[in-house]
N, C-alpha and C positions, 0 to 999 in steps of 0.2 A: 229291270233288265232290258237292255238295248237289244233291238231286232235288227236283222240283216235278212230280208224275206226275198226268195224268188216266186214270182206268182205266173201261174199260166192261165189261159182263158181269158185274159183282160180284154178281148174284145169281144167278148159276150156279156151275158146279163150278170151272173153270180161273179165271174172273174172282175169285171168293172167294179161292182158294188165292194169286193173284199180290197181291190187297189185304192179306191177312195178312201176307206177307212183306213187302211196303212199309211196312206200319205199323209191324212189329216192327224194321225196319232204321235202324239209326242216322244212315246217309247219306241218308234221304228225310226231306226236311224238312216236306211237306205232299201230300195226296192229295186229289184232287176226284174224286169218283165221279159219272157221269151214269146215272141208271136209269129207268125206267118205273115201278118199284114201289121203295119202300124195301129196302135191303140189310139193315135193321135193325141196323147196325153202329156204334158211338159210340166215338170216339177224338178226344184233343185234336188230332191232325193232320188230321183228316177233315171235309170238307165234301161234301155230297150234294145234287145239283139231281135232281129229279124231272122229268121232261121227255117228255111222251106221245108227240112226233112224231119218230121216229127217220130219216125222210126229210128232214126240214128244222130245222137248227139256228140258223137266222138269229136268232130270238128271245132265244137264250142266249149268242151271240157275243161280247159284251161281257164274258162271266165266263170265257172261254176262253184269254185271252193271259196271257204270263207264265209259261208252263209248260215246262220242259226235256225232258220224257218224255210218251210216250202209250202205254198199255199197252192194246191192243184185243183184247178177251178175248170179245166178243160174237158169239153165233151159235146156229144150232139143228143138230140132227140131220138127215140127209139122209134117213133112214128115212121112208118115206111121204109126204115132202114132193115136191111137184111141183118141175120144175125153174125155173118162173117163180117161185114162192114161195121157193124156196131162193136163187135167184140175188138175188130183192129184199133177202133179209135178209143174206146172206153178202156180197154186192157191192155193192149200191146203198146200203144203210144206212150201211155200214163207210166209203164214199167220202163220204157225205153229211157225216160228220164228219170225215173225215181232210183233206177238201180246205180247209175253214176253219182246220183247225189247222195244216195248211202255211203258209197264207198269213198267219196270226197269229203264228206261233211256227216261223218258217223255221230257226231253229237247234236244233229239237226232235230227240230221237230217237224214232223210231216203233217199236214192236215190235207185231206182227200175230199172233195164234193162227190158224194155218193147220192143217197134220195131214200125218202121213208118207204119203207116197203122192201128194202133190199135183203135178198134171201141169202144169208150167208153159207148155209148148207149147199147152196150152189144145185139146188134140185129142184126150184119153184117151176111151176108153169109157165109164168111169163119170162119171156126171153132177158129182157133188160133187167131182171130182178137176179136172174143167175149171172148174168155178166158182171155186174155191180158187185155180186157176193164174190165171184172169183176174182176179182180187180181187190175187194177190198182185204180178204185173205193174203194175197200176193203181197200186197203192200205192208201188211201186219207182220210177216215173215222176214222184211227185211231188216239187216243189222243197223238200226238206228235208234237213237235215246229214247224217243218218243215218236208214236204214230197214232193219228186220230182219224176215223172216219167220220164225217158229216153227214147226217141223213136229214137234211130239210124236206119239208111238203110245200105247201104252197108257201109262196115268197111274195113279200111286199116290197116293190121296188123302192129305190130311194130317189126322191124328188130331185130332178135335174139331170139325172144320168140318161144315157141316150141308147143304151143297148137293151132296155128292157123288151121282151117278148111282147109281141101283140096281145097274146093271150091275159098276160099279166096287166098291160096296159089298160084292157077292157074290164078287167076285174077289179083293177085298183080301187075305185070308188066304194067297193062294198066288201074289200078285205078286212076293214078294221071290224065290220059286223061279223064277219067269217071268224075272226080271232077271238071272238067272245063266245060264238057258238060252239066252235072246234079248235079250242086251246091247246090241244096236242098236236094240230095238223099246221099250224101257219106260225111263220117267223118272218123276220125282216132282214134285207141285206145287209144291213147296219149291224144287226145283232149277229149275224154269221160272221161278218169281219171282225167284229170285237170279241166274239166268241173265240175264234182262231188266235187272234191275239193274247186272250186270257190262257188258252191251254199251253201256248208259248212258253209263256212266263211262269206260269204256275202249276202247268199240267193238270190232270183230271183223274178221278179212281175208274172212269168208263174210256175204253178204246172207241166205243162205237157211239157217237153223240147224237140222240134222238133230237127232236124238235123241243121239247121241255128243258133238255139239257143246254142246247144252243142259248135258249132265253135266259136260263139261270146263269150260264157263264157271261153273257153279256151283260147282265145285270151287276154281277160281280165286279167286272170291269168297269161299267157307267161308275158304280159307288166308289170304286178306287180313284179313277178320275177326280170325282167330287172332292174325295178326303184331301187328295193333292191341292187342289183348288184353293180348299179353305186355309192349309197350311201355308200358302203362298201368299194369302193376303193376310 
C-alpha cells in the first residue's frame, strides 16, 4: 500500500525521527510537513508548508486533501508548563488540524504521539496524563477510517538526527541496557516510525499502542521489508 502522509512536529525529536523513516521507506510516496519554522530537510518526496497559526488551518485546507495518513508528533514537555498552555498546545492545536483532516480525508489513518502512562479516564492526578487522555479520546471520536494513539516511554534517538532532546543525548549510551532491564518502557525512534507505517498499511487490533506494541509492529514491518528484498533478489 502506497502512503501519502502529513507529519507535524518534524522540528522536534519524535517528528524528525518519524519523518526520517517515512522519507526512507519505499512504500511512502510523498510527505507533507506543516511547521511554524522550516525543518531544514530537502528530499524529492517532501513538501513543507510554513504555517504560523496552529489554532486555525482554514487558510491551507485546500492543500490538505488526498492524504492517506497523518502522523501527529507535535507537542511540548509539561515541565514548568501551566495546564492552560499545555492543554492549548497538546489538545487544542492537535484537534484544530485533526478535525479538518478527518473532514477532508475520511479514509485516512491517524497516528498520534501520546505517552506511556496517559490516563484515558481523564481523572489522573498528573496534569499531562489527563490532557493527553483527553486528546486521545477526542481523536478517537473523529470520523476517520483508523486512528491509533502511540504511547512511547523512553525513546532511543536515531543516530545522525539533530533534534534529540538533551536528556536523550545524555541517556543514549545506556539506553540499550535500559531496554534489557525495562523492555516494556523503551523503544526507538526507528520503531515508532516503522510502527506508524505498519498500522497505516495493515491496521492493528489495538487503538492505544503501548511500547511492546510499537516494537512488535516495527518488527513486522522490518520482516516484511526483508521478505521483499529476498523476492527482489
